Backbone as numpy.savetxt, mean C-alpha at the origin, in Angstrom:
# Nx Ny Nz CAx CAy CAz Cx Cy Cz
-38.64 -7.15 -31.68 -38.63 -8.05 -30.52 -37.76 -7.47 -29.42
-38.24 -7.58 -28.21 -37.48 -7.05 -27.07 -36.11 -7.73 -26.98
-35.11 -6.93 -26.70 -33.74 -7.45 -26.61 -33.65 -8.47 -25.48
-33.53 -9.75 -25.84 -33.55 -10.81 -24.83 -32.24 -10.89 -24.05
-31.22 -10.18 -24.53 -29.95 -10.25 -23.79 -30.12 -9.76 -22.36
-30.90 -8.70 -22.21 -31.12 -8.17 -20.86 -31.96 -9.13 -20.03
-32.99 -9.68 -20.67 -33.85 -10.62 -19.95 -33.08 -11.86 -19.53
-32.11 -12.28 -20.33 -31.33 -13.48 -19.99 -30.26 -13.20 -18.95
-29.99 -11.91 -18.74 -28.94 -11.56 -17.76 -29.53 -11.60 -16.37
-29.88 -12.80 -15.91 -30.49 -12.95 -14.59 -29.53 -12.49 -13.51
-28.28 -12.75 -13.74 -27.29 -12.37 -12.74 -26.02 -11.93 -13.44
-25.59 -10.74 -13.17 -24.36 -10.24 -13.78 -23.49 -9.66 -12.68
-22.34 -10.22 -12.51 -21.41 -9.72 -11.49 -20.38 -8.87 -12.19
-20.34 -7.62 -11.80 -19.43 -6.68 -12.45 -18.29 -6.35 -11.49
-17.11 -6.80 -11.81 -15.92 -6.49 -11.02 -14.88 -5.90 -11.95
-14.08 -5.02 -11.44 -13.04 -4.42 -12.28 -11.74 -5.21 -12.26
-11.70 -6.32 -11.55 -10.51 -7.16 -11.55 -9.47 -6.77 -10.54
-9.70 -5.72 -9.78 -8.73 -5.30 -8.76 -9.41 -5.25 -7.42
-8.60 -5.40 -6.36 -9.14 -5.35 -5.02 -9.36 -3.89 -4.61
-10.30 -3.65 -3.72 -10.50 -2.27 -3.23 -9.23 -1.75 -2.60
-8.89 -0.49 -2.88 -7.66 0.09 -2.33 -7.79 0.38 -0.85
-9.03 0.51 -0.38 -9.23 0.85 1.03 -10.21 -0.16 1.65
-10.23 -0.26 2.96 -11.18 -1.16 3.61 -12.61 -0.83 3.22
-13.47 -1.85 3.15 -14.86 -1.65 2.77 -15.61 -1.06 3.95
-15.92 0.19 3.86 -16.57 0.89 4.97 -18.01 1.24 4.68
-18.36 1.31 3.39 -19.74 1.66 3.06 -20.65 0.46 3.29
-21.84 0.66 3.84 -22.74 -0.47 4.08 -23.33 -0.97 2.77
-23.88 -2.17 2.83 -24.60 -2.69 1.67 -25.76 -1.75 1.36
-26.00 -1.56 0.10 -27.12 -0.69 -0.29 -27.76 -1.27 -1.54
-29.05 -1.50 -1.48 -29.79 -2.03 -2.62 -30.46 -0.88 -3.35
-30.07 -0.68 -4.59 -30.73 0.31 -5.43 -31.55 -0.44 -6.48
-32.81 -0.07 -6.63 -33.65 -0.78 -7.58 -34.23 0.20 -8.60
-34.48 -0.30 -9.78 -35.03 0.51 -10.86 -35.93 -0.40 -11.68
-37.24 -0.26 -11.54 -38.19 -1.11 -12.25 -38.53 -0.47 -13.59
-38.44 -1.25 -14.64 -38.73 -0.73 -15.98 -39.72 -1.67 -16.68
-40.52 -1.08 -17.55 -41.50 -1.84 -18.32 -41.03 -1.90 -19.77
-40.88 -3.10 -20.28 -40.49 -3.28 -21.67 -41.66 -3.89 -22.44
-41.88 -3.40 -23.65 -42.95 -3.92 -24.50 -42.32 -4.60 -25.69
-42.56 -5.89 -25.83 -41.95 -6.64 -26.92 -42.45 -6.11 -28.26
-41.55 -6.00 -29.20 -41.92 -5.63 -30.55 -41.76 -4.16 -30.86
-41.74 -3.29 -29.86 -41.62 -1.87 -30.15 -40.37 -1.23 -29.54
-39.69 -1.95 -28.67 -38.43 -1.46 -28.13 -38.56 -0.27 -27.22
-39.76 -0.06 -26.68 -39.96 1.08 -25.80 -39.85 0.64 -24.34
-39.52 1.58 -23.49 -39.44 1.25 -22.07 -39.92 2.43 -21.25
-40.35 2.16 -20.06 -40.81 3.20 -19.16 -40.23 2.96 -17.78
-39.45 3.91 -17.25 -38.93 3.79 -15.89 -40.04 4.15 -14.93
-40.44 3.20 -14.10 -41.63 3.41 -13.27 -41.31 3.65 -11.81
-40.43 2.86 -11.25 -40.13 2.97 -9.83 -38.62 2.95 -9.65
-38.11 3.82 -8.80 -36.68 3.82 -8.52 -36.46 4.25 -7.08
-35.41 3.80 -6.50 -35.12 4.17 -5.12 -34.01 3.33 -4.54
-33.90 3.34 -3.23 -32.85 2.57 -2.57 -33.36 2.11 -1.22
-32.89 0.94 -0.79 -33.30 0.40 0.50 -32.10 -0.22 1.20
-32.12 -0.13 2.51 -31.14 -0.86 3.31 -31.47 -2.34 3.21
-30.47 -3.23 3.14 -30.75 -4.65 2.99 -31.62 -5.22 4.11
-31.57 -4.61 5.29 -32.37 -5.10 6.40 -33.86 -4.97 6.12
-34.23 -4.08 5.18 -35.64 -3.84 4.89 -36.07 -4.45 3.56
-35.25 -5.34 3.02 -35.54 -5.88 1.70 -36.31 -7.18 1.77
-35.99 -8.04 2.75 -36.54 -9.39 2.78 -38.06 -9.40 2.74
-38.68 -8.49 3.46 -40.14 -8.51 3.56 -40.85 -7.85 2.40
-40.13 -7.35 1.45 -40.76 -6.63 0.34 -41.40 -7.61 -0.63
-42.55 -7.24 -1.13 -43.18 -8.01 -2.19 -43.12 -7.24 -3.49
-43.52 -7.92 -4.58 -43.46 -7.25 -5.86 -44.31 -6.01 -5.91
-45.47 -6.08 -5.23 -46.36 -4.93 -5.24 -45.80 -3.73 -4.52
-44.91 -3.97 -3.57 -44.33 -2.86 -2.83 -43.39 -2.04 -3.70
-42.69 -2.72 -4.59 -41.74 -2.01 -5.43 -42.38 -1.56 -6.74
-43.08 -2.48 -7.40 -43.73 -2.12 -8.66 -45.14 -1.65 -8.31
-45.26 -0.41 -7.99 -46.52 0.15 -7.49 -47.52 0.33 -8.62
-48.62 0.97 -8.28 -49.68 1.16 -9.27 -49.21 2.04 -10.42
-48.10 2.75 -10.20 -47.59 3.58 -11.29 -47.24 2.73 -12.49
-46.90 1.45 -12.23 -46.56 0.57 -13.34 -47.77 0.33 -14.25
-48.94 0.49 -13.65 -50.14 0.29 -14.46 -50.41 1.43 -15.42
-49.75 2.56 -15.18 -49.96 3.68 -16.08 -49.02 3.55 -17.28
-49.59 3.49 -18.43 -48.81 3.37 -19.66 -49.28 4.43 -20.63
-48.38 5.23 -21.17 -48.79 6.26 -22.13 -49.51 5.65 -23.33
-50.30 6.49 -23.98 -51.06 6.01 -25.14 -50.14 5.49 -26.23
-48.99 6.09 -26.36 -48.05 5.65 -27.39 -47.60 4.22 -27.17
-47.71 3.74 -25.92 -47.34 2.36 -25.64 -48.50 1.41 -25.99
-49.73 1.90 -25.79 -50.89 1.04 -26.02 -51.24 0.92 -27.49
-50.82 1.88 -28.27 -51.17 1.91 -29.68 -49.91 1.63 -30.50
-49.93 0.82 -31.52 -51.12 0.35 -32.22 -51.51 -1.08 -31.90
-50.81 -1.76 -31.01 -51.11 -3.18 -30.83 -51.39 -3.47 -29.37
-52.61 -3.33 -28.95 -52.94 -3.52 -27.53 -52.69 -4.95 -27.06
-52.59 -5.92 -28.00 -52.38 -7.30 -27.59 -50.91 -7.64 -27.40
-50.04 -6.67 -27.68 -48.60 -6.94 -27.47 -48.35 -7.31 -26.02
-47.44 -8.23 -25.82 -47.12 -8.68 -24.47 -46.11 -7.72 -23.82
-46.31 -7.49 -22.54 -45.42 -6.60 -21.80 -44.50 -7.41 -20.89
-43.32 -6.91 -20.70 -42.34 -7.56 -19.84 -41.81 -6.53 -18.85
-41.99 -6.78 -17.58 -41.44 -5.88 -16.55 -40.11 -6.45 -16.08
-39.13 -5.61 -16.01 -37.80 -6.04 -15.56 -37.38 -5.18 -14.38
-37.07 -5.83 -13.30 -36.60 -5.12 -12.12 -35.07 -5.20 -12.10
-34.45 -4.04 -12.25 -32.99 -3.98 -12.23 -32.54 -3.57 -10.84
-31.69 -4.37 -10.22 -31.21 -4.06 -8.87 -29.70 -3.91 -8.89
-29.24 -2.91 -8.23 -27.80 -2.68 -8.08 -27.46 -2.76 -6.60
-26.68 -3.74 -6.22 -26.27 -3.90 -4.83 -24.84 -3.39 -4.71
-24.64 -2.38 -3.89 -23.31 -1.77 -3.74 -22.65 -2.28 -2.47
-21.45 -2.81 -2.62 -20.65 -3.29 -1.48 -19.30 -2.61 -1.57
-19.11 -1.53 -0.85 -17.83 -0.82 -0.94 -17.61 -0.33 -2.35
-16.54 -0.82 -2.99 -16.22 -0.42 -4.35 -16.72 -1.44 -5.37
-17.48 -2.43 -4.91 -17.95 -3.49 -5.80 -19.44 -3.31 -6.04
-19.85 -3.50 -7.27 -21.26 -3.38 -7.61 -21.75 -4.71 -8.19
-22.88 -5.18 -7.70 -23.50 -6.39 -8.22 -24.85 -6.01 -8.82
-25.06 -6.38 -10.08 -26.30 -6.05 -10.76 -27.15 -7.32 -10.93
-28.41 -7.22 -10.60 -29.33 -8.35 -10.76 -30.51 -7.89 -11.60
-30.84 -8.66 -12.62 -32.00 -8.36 -13.46 -33.06 -9.45 -13.26
-34.27 -9.05 -12.93 -35.35 -10.01 -12.66 -36.48 -9.78 -13.65
-36.50 -10.47 -14.80 -37.56 -10.27 -15.80 -38.83 -11.01 -15.42
-39.95 -10.40 -15.65 -41.25 -11.02 -15.37 -42.22 -10.69 -16.51
-42.90 -11.72 -17.04 -43.96 -11.49 -18.02 -45.21 -11.04 -17.27
-45.72 -9.88 -17.58 -46.81 -9.32 -16.78 -48.15 -9.27 -17.50
-48.18 -9.58 -18.76 -49.48 -9.57 -19.43 -49.47 -8.74 -20.70
-50.64 -8.48 -21.23 -50.75 -7.77 -22.50 -50.88 -6.28 -22.29
-50.72 -5.54 -23.38 -50.88 -4.09 -23.32 -52.32 -3.73 -22.98
-53.26 -4.57 -23.39 -54.66 -4.31 -23.06 -54.86 -4.36 -21.55
-54.20 -5.33 -20.91 -54.30 -5.43 -19.46 -53.70 -4.21 -18.79
-52.65 -3.69 -19.39 -52.04 -2.48 -18.85 -53.01 -1.32 -18.94
-53.65 -1.23 -20.12 -54.57 -0.12 -20.34 -55.77 -0.20 -19.40
-56.18 -1.42 -19.07 -57.35 -1.59 -18.21 -56.98 -1.55 -16.73
-55.69 -1.46 -16.46 -55.26 -1.40 -15.06 -55.32 -2.73 -14.36
-55.38 -3.82 -15.13 -55.44 -5.15 -14.51 -54.11 -5.88 -14.62
-53.07 -5.13 -14.71 -51.72 -5.70 -14.86 -51.39 -6.61 -13.68
-50.91 -7.83 -13.99 -50.48 -8.73 -12.92 -49.12 -8.27 -12.41
-49.03 -8.05 -11.13 -47.77 -7.58 -10.57 -46.76 -8.73 -10.55
-45.55 -8.48 -10.93 -44.54 -9.55 -10.96 -44.35 -10.16 -9.58
-44.22 -11.46 -9.57 -43.98 -12.16 -8.31 -42.49 -12.46 -8.17
-42.12 -12.77 -6.94 -40.74 -13.19 -6.71 -39.75 -12.06 -6.63
-40.24 -10.82 -6.57 -39.31 -9.69 -6.53 -38.44 -9.72 -5.29
-39.04 -9.97 -4.14 -38.27 -10.00 -2.90 -37.22 -11.09 -2.93
-37.59 -12.24 -3.54 -36.62 -13.33 -3.62 -35.42 -12.93 -4.47
-35.71 -12.24 -5.60 -34.62 -11.81 -6.47 -33.70 -10.83 -5.75
-34.32 -9.90 -5.00 -33.50 -8.95 -4.26 -32.70 -9.67 -3.19
-33.34 -10.64 -2.52 -32.63 -11.40 -1.50 -31.43 -12.11 -2.07
-31.60 -12.68 -3.29 -30.47 -13.34 -3.93 -29.36 -12.35 -4.24
-29.77 -11.15 -4.67 -28.75 -10.14 -4.96 -27.99 -9.74 -3.71
-28.74 -9.58 -2.61 -28.09 -9.21 -1.35 -27.18 -10.32 -0.87
-27.65 -11.59 -1.02 -26.82 -12.72 -0.61 -25.53 -12.75 -1.41
-25.65 -12.52 -2.74 -24.45 -12.50 -3.56 -23.53 -11.37 -3.14
-24.14 -10.22 -2.84 -23.32 -9.10 -2.39 -22.61 -9.45 -1.10
-23.29 -10.21 -0.21 -22.64 -10.62 1.02 -21.46 -11.52 0.77
-21.61 -12.42 -0.23 -20.49 -13.29 -0.58 -19.32 -12.47 -1.09
-19.64 -11.52 -1.99 -18.57 -10.67 -2.53 -17.91 -9.87 -1.42
-18.76 -9.32 -0.53 -18.22 -8.54 0.58 -17.33 -9.39 1.46
-17.80 -10.62 1.79 -17.00 -11.51 2.62 -15.70 -11.89 1.95
-15.75 -12.08 0.63 -14.52 -12.42 -0.10 -13.48 -11.33 0.02
-13.91 -10.09 -0.23 -12.95 -8.99 -0.17 -12.52 -8.69 1.26
-13.47 -8.77 2.20 -13.09 -8.53 3.59 -12.14 -9.61 4.08
-12.38 -10.87 3.67 -11.49 -11.95 4.07 -10.10 -11.77 3.49
-10.05 -11.42 2.22 -8.74 -11.19 1.61 -8.04 -10.02 2.24
-8.83 -9.00 2.58 -8.23 -7.84 3.24 -7.65 -8.23 4.60
-8.39 -9.06 5.33 -7.91 -9.47 6.65 -6.63 -10.29 6.54
-6.61 -11.22 5.59 -5.39 -12.03 5.39 -4.23 -11.14 4.99
-4.51 -10.19 4.07 -3.44 -9.30 3.62 -2.93 -8.43 4.75
-3.85 -7.94 5.59 -3.43 -7.11 6.72 -2.61 -7.90 7.71
-3.02 -9.16 7.98 -2.27 -9.99 8.91 -0.87 -10.26 8.38
-0.79 -10.54 7.07 0.52 -10.78 6.46 1.38 -9.52 6.54
0.75 -8.36 6.35 1.50 -7.10 6.41 2.05 -6.86 7.81
1.24 -7.18 8.84 1.71 -7.00 10.22 2.86 -7.95 10.52
2.72 -9.22 10.10 3.79 -10.19 10.35 5.07 -9.79 9.63
4.93 -9.32 8.39 6.11 -8.86 7.66 6.73 -7.64 8.36
5.86 -6.75 8.85 6.37 -5.57 9.56 7.14 -5.95 10.80
6.65 -6.97 11.52 7.36 -7.42 12.72 8.70 -8.04 12.36
8.71 -8.84 11.29 9.98 -9.43 10.84 10.96 -8.34 10.42
10.48 -7.38 9.63 11.34 -6.31 9.16 11.86 -5.47 10.32
11.03 -5.26 11.31 11.45 -4.49 12.49 12.60 -5.19 13.20
12.51 -6.52 13.34 13.59 -7.27 13.97 14.87 -7.22 13.15
14.73 -7.33 11.82 15.91 -7.25 10.95 16.58 -5.88 11.05
15.77 -4.85 11.09 16.33 -3.50 11.20 17.05 -3.30 12.53
16.44 -3.77 13.59 17.07 -3.61 14.91 18.45 -4.26 14.93
18.53 -5.50 14.41 19.83 -6.19 14.37 20.83 -5.42 13.51
20.35 -4.88 12.38 21.24 -4.16 11.47 21.76 -2.87 12.11
20.88 -2.15 12.81 21.30 -0.90 13.44 22.36 -1.15 14.52
22.12 -2.18 15.33 23.08 -2.50 16.40 24.42 -2.92 15.81
24.37 -3.74 14.74 25.61 -4.20 14.11 26.39 -3.03 13.51
25.68 -2.08 12.91 26.36 -0.93 12.32 27.02 -0.07 13.40
26.30 0.21 14.46 26.88 1.03 15.54 28.11 0.35 16.14
28.04 -0.97 16.29 29.18 -1.71 16.85 30.39 -1.62 15.92
30.16 -1.83 14.62 31.25 -1.76 13.65 31.80 -0.34 13.55
30.92 0.64 13.59 31.33 2.04 13.48 32.16 2.45 14.70
31.74 2.06 15.89 32.50 2.39 17.11 33.88 1.73 17.09
33.94 0.51 16.56 35.24 -0.18 16.46 36.16 0.57 15.51
35.62 1.05 14.39 36.43 1.78 13.42 36.94 3.09 14.02
36.09 3.81 14.72 36.51 5.07 15.34 37.59 4.82 16.39
37.45 3.74 17.14 38.45 3.40 18.15 39.80 3.12 17.50
39.80 2.41 16.38 41.05 2.10 15.68 41.67 3.35 15.07
40.83 4.26 14.56 41.37 5.53 14.07 42.04 6.30 15.21
41.42 6.29 16.37 41.99 6.99 17.52 43.33 6.36 17.92
43.41 5.05 17.88 44.67 4.37 18.21 45.77 4.75 17.21
45.39 4.92 15.96 46.37 5.33 14.95 46.88 6.74 15.25
45.97 7.62 15.58 46.37 9.00 15.89 47.22 9.05 17.16
46.92 8.20 18.13 47.67 8.20 19.38 49.15 7.88 19.18
49.46 7.23 18.07 50.87 6.93 17.80 51.67 8.19 17.50
50.95 9.26 17.22 51.65 10.52 16.92 52.44 11.06 18.10
52.11 10.61 19.31 52.83 11.08 20.49 54.31 10.73 20.43
54.62 9.59 19.80 56.02 9.15 19.72 56.54 9.19 18.28
55.74 9.81 17.39 56.09 9.73 15.98 57.39 10.47 15.66
57.64 11.58 16.30 58.85 12.35 15.99 60.10 11.52 16.24
60.19 10.83 17.40 61.35 10.01 17.70 61.49 8.84 16.74
60.34 8.19 16.46 60.37 7.04 15.55 60.77 7.48 14.14
60.19 8.61 13.67 60.49 9.08 12.32 61.96 9.44 12.18
62.53 10.08 13.20 63.95 10.46 13.13 64.84 9.23 13.04
64.50 8.21 13.82 65.30 6.99 13.81 65.18 6.25 12.48
63.93 6.11 11.98 63.71 5.37 10.74 64.22 6.14 9.52
64.12 7.45 9.54 64.64 8.23 8.41 66.14 8.09 8.31
66.83 8.06 9.48 68.28 7.89 9.47 68.65 6.51 8.93
67.78 5.53 9.18 68.07 4.17 8.73 67.66 3.91 7.29
66.48 4.48 6.86 65.92 4.15 5.55 66.00 5.30 4.56
66.21 6.48 5.05 66.22 7.62 4.14 64.81 8.06 3.79
64.66 8.64 2.59 63.36 9.17 2.18 62.31 8.08 1.97
62.74 6.85 1.78 61.76 5.77 1.57 60.87 5.56 2.80
61.34 5.97 3.97 60.52 5.83 5.16 59.23 6.63 5.02
59.37 7.86 4.51 58.19 8.71 4.39 57.20 8.14 3.37
57.74 7.57 2.30 56.86 6.94 1.31 56.13 5.74 1.91
56.88 4.93 2.67 56.27 3.76 3.30 55.22 4.18 4.33
55.51 5.24 5.05 54.55 5.69 6.07 53.24 6.15 5.44
53.33 6.87 4.35 52.12 7.34 3.66 51.30 6.16 3.14
51.98 5.19 2.54 51.28 4.03 1.99 50.67 3.17 3.09
51.41 2.95 4.15 50.90 2.10 5.23 49.73 2.76 5.96
49.79 4.09 6.11 48.69 4.80 6.76 47.42 4.70 5.92
47.57 4.89 4.60 46.42 4.80 3.70 45.82 3.39 3.72
46.70 2.37 3.72 46.21 0.99 3.74 45.49 0.68 5.05
46.01 1.22 6.15 45.39 0.99 7.45 44.01 1.65 7.52
43.90 2.86 7.02 42.61 3.57 7.00 41.60 2.81 6.15
42.04 2.33 4.98 41.14 1.58 4.10 40.65 0.30 4.77
41.56 -0.40 5.45 41.18 -1.65 6.12 40.14 -1.39 7.21
40.35 -0.33 7.97 39.39 0.01 9.04 38.03 0.37 8.44
38.04 1.14 7.37 36.78 1.58 6.75 36.02 0.41 6.14
36.73 -0.56 5.58 36.07 -1.71 4.96 35.28 -2.53 5.97
35.71 -2.50 7.23 34.99 -3.25 8.26 33.60 -2.71 8.53
33.31 -1.51 8.08 32.00 -0.88 8.32 31.11 -0.96 7.08
31.70 -1.30 5.93 30.98 -1.23 4.67 29.76 -2.15 4.63
29.92 -3.40 4.99 28.80 -4.35 4.92 27.66 -3.98 5.88
27.95 -3.64 7.14 26.85 -3.19 8.01 26.13 -1.95 7.47
26.88 -1.04 6.85 26.26 0.14 6.24 25.30 -0.26 5.13
25.74 -1.15 4.27 24.91 -1.57 3.14 23.65 -2.29 3.62
23.75 -3.06 4.68 22.58 -3.77 5.20 21.53 -2.79 5.71
21.99 -1.76 6.41 21.04 -0.76 6.91 20.38 -0.03 5.74
21.15 0.32 4.73 20.60 1.01 3.56 19.59 0.12 2.84
19.80 -1.18 2.89 18.88 -2.11 2.23 17.55 -2.21 2.98
17.60 -2.13 4.30 16.40 -2.33 5.12 15.62 -1.05 5.39
16.31 0.10 5.35 15.61 1.38 5.56 15.15 1.55 7.00
14.13 2.43 7.19 13.37 3.24 6.22 14.15 4.48 5.78
13.47 5.37 5.05 14.14 6.53 4.46 14.81 7.41 5.52
14.13 7.60 6.64 14.69 8.45 7.70 16.03 7.91 8.18
16.12 6.59 8.35 17.37 5.97 8.79 18.39 5.96 7.65
17.92 5.81 6.42 18.84 5.82 5.27 19.65 7.12 5.23
18.96 8.24 5.41 19.65 9.53 5.37 20.67 9.65 6.49
20.30 9.22 7.69 21.23 9.27 8.82 22.40 8.32 8.60
22.12 7.19 7.95 23.18 6.21 7.66 24.19 6.77 6.67
23.69 7.46 5.66 24.59 8.08 4.67 25.47 9.14 5.34
24.87 9.94 6.20 25.66 10.95 6.94 26.70 10.29 7.83
26.35 9.16 8.41 27.29 8.42 9.26 28.47 7.92 8.44
28.18 7.40 7.25 29.25 6.91 6.38 30.17 8.05 5.93
29.57 9.18 5.59 30.38 10.33 5.16 31.24 10.86 6.31
30.70 10.85 7.52 31.46 11.32 8.68 32.65 10.40 8.96
32.45 9.09 8.80 33.55 8.15 9.02 34.62 8.29 7.95
34.18 8.54 6.72 35.15 8.75 5.63 35.98 10.00 5.89
35.33 11.06 6.37 36.05 12.30 6.68 37.03 12.09 7.83
36.63 11.27 8.80 37.52 10.98 9.93 38.74 10.21 9.45
38.53 9.26 8.56 39.65 8.52 8.00 40.58 9.41 7.20
40.01 10.36 6.47 40.84 11.30 5.70 41.69 12.16 6.62
41.15 12.50 7.79 41.94 13.30 8.74 43.10 12.49 9.32
42.91 11.17 9.44 44.01 10.32 9.90 45.12 10.26 8.85
44.73 10.22 7.59 45.72 10.17 6.50 46.37 11.52 6.23
45.71 12.59 6.64 46.22 13.93 6.34 47.65 14.11 6.84
48.51 14.59 5.95 49.92 14.89 6.24 50.76 13.65 6.54
50.19 12.46 6.25 51.01 11.26 6.42 52.15 11.29 5.41
53.29 10.73 5.79 54.48 10.77 4.93 55.26 12.05 5.09
54.86 12.89 6.09 55.60 14.13 6.37 55.79 14.26 7.88
56.65 15.17 8.24 56.91 15.39 9.67 55.75 16.09 10.36
54.77 16.57 9.58 53.61 17.25 10.16 52.50 16.31 10.60
52.70 15.00 10.36 51.68 14.02 10.78 51.82 13.76 12.27
50.70 13.54 12.99 49.30 13.59 12.57 48.74 15.01 12.57
47.68 15.20 11.79 47.03 16.51 11.69 45.96 16.59 12.80
46.42 16.98 13.99 45.53 16.95 15.15 44.33 17.88 14.99
44.53 19.06 14.43 43.43 20.02 14.30 42.30 19.46 13.43
42.68 18.92 12.28 41.67 18.35 11.38 40.99 17.14 12.03
41.76 16.32 12.70 41.20 15.12 13.33 40.17 15.49 14.41
40.48 16.49 15.22 39.55 16.90 16.27 38.23 17.39 15.68
38.31 18.17 14.61 37.09 18.66 13.96 36.25 17.51 13.41
36.91 16.58 12.73 36.20 15.46 12.13 35.65 14.51 13.20
36.35 14.40 14.31 35.89 13.54 15.40 34.59 14.09 16.00
34.54 15.42 16.16 33.31 16.04 16.67 32.15 15.84 15.69
32.42 16.01 14.40 31.38 15.81 13.40 30.89 14.35 13.39
31.84 13.44 13.58 31.47 12.02 13.62 30.56 11.73 14.80
30.84 12.34 15.92 29.99 12.15 17.10 28.57 12.65 16.86
28.43 13.78 16.18 27.10 14.31 15.86 26.35 13.38 14.90
27.08 12.84 13.93 26.46 11.93 12.97 25.98 10.66 13.66
26.75 10.17 14.61 26.35 8.98 15.36 25.08 9.25 16.18
25.02 10.40 16.82 23.84 10.75 17.62 22.60 10.86 16.74
22.76 11.45 15.55 21.62 11.59 14.64 21.14 10.22 14.15
22.08 9.32 13.87 21.70 7.98 13.44 20.99 7.23 14.57
21.47 7.39 15.77 20.83 6.73 16.92 19.40 7.25 17.11
19.20 8.55 16.96 17.85 9.12 17.10 16.91 8.59 16.01
17.41 8.53 14.77 16.58 8.03 13.67 16.24 6.56 13.88
17.20 5.79 14.35 16.96 4.36 14.61 15.94 4.17 15.72
16.04 4.97 16.75 15.10 4.87 17.87 13.68 5.20 17.41
13.55 6.23 16.60 12.23 6.60 16.09 11.63 5.50 15.23
12.48 4.87 14.43 12.01 3.78 13.57 11.55 2.59 14.39
12.26 2.28 15.45 11.94 1.12 16.29 10.68 1.33 17.13
10.37 2.56 17.45 9.21 2.84 18.31 7.90 2.79 17.55
7.94 2.79 16.24 6.71 2.72 15.44 6.26 1.27 15.35
5.08 0.96 15.90 4.58 -0.41 15.89 4.12 -0.80 14.49
4.41 -2.05 14.05 3.96 -2.49 12.73 2.44 -2.47 12.64
1.92 -2.04 11.50 0.48 -2.05 11.29 0.21 -2.19 9.80
-1.00 -2.62 9.41 -1.31 -2.82 8.00 -1.07 -1.56 7.18
-0.50 -1.75 5.96 -0.27 -0.63 5.07 0.95 0.18 5.39
1.73 -0.31 6.34 2.93 0.45 6.70 4.15 -0.35 6.34
């Protein structure tokens, strides 16, 4: 007996459970494959195959697809039971982007004797079945296109929100960083009068003055640096990668500048002007690089998939 599972599969929607990774750009395409099944012997014959644009499907009749070739049946099909009933099944595959919809349209067409005599009744309703397949494909296509549109709109809105967050974070970091550099400079400027102050305090406190100076300078540098930590972390959290790298360089440059302020503290050689000048120049370069990276990030308009 002919496998009725196929005949009962009037409509089978095959999806892989995931959305297409790319926009659906391929047009709808109806591929058809007409086959003749003979009940009781399990044999089949592929008679007609091809593809049509959906615009040319509606007007098709069964005779257009299942041509006279369907009437030709090898002798092995006609023998030994010419009275066996034949079943023609039109298999249609409708392709919508990455989604495939399969439609099976079974039709009882008559006996093997009718096939042998060339009086086979052509299956009716073929165009209707194809039309249903195309309609279903349109629904599937609309579903995925609609979801894609919603997802793209959400991506753009998120991109706009993220862009605003990044802009605020970049400005806040530059403001905090400039404040820290200014305070480091004010600390170094005290070196102009440090010799007189150190001589007076050493005479009053002895060696403990130098210990206090080293500790107080370190504490002051740490306090200034901590004021930049949160803005730095916010930028690193928001990205993108190009800005992250510039942000890390900015943090390292500020740390080096703070180390130059602490250099030789607790000794008569403080401040270390040579080291400070070098680190100050490096800090300026790091700031310029961060500003360039931030500007490039801000000029990129939000778009889907970005």
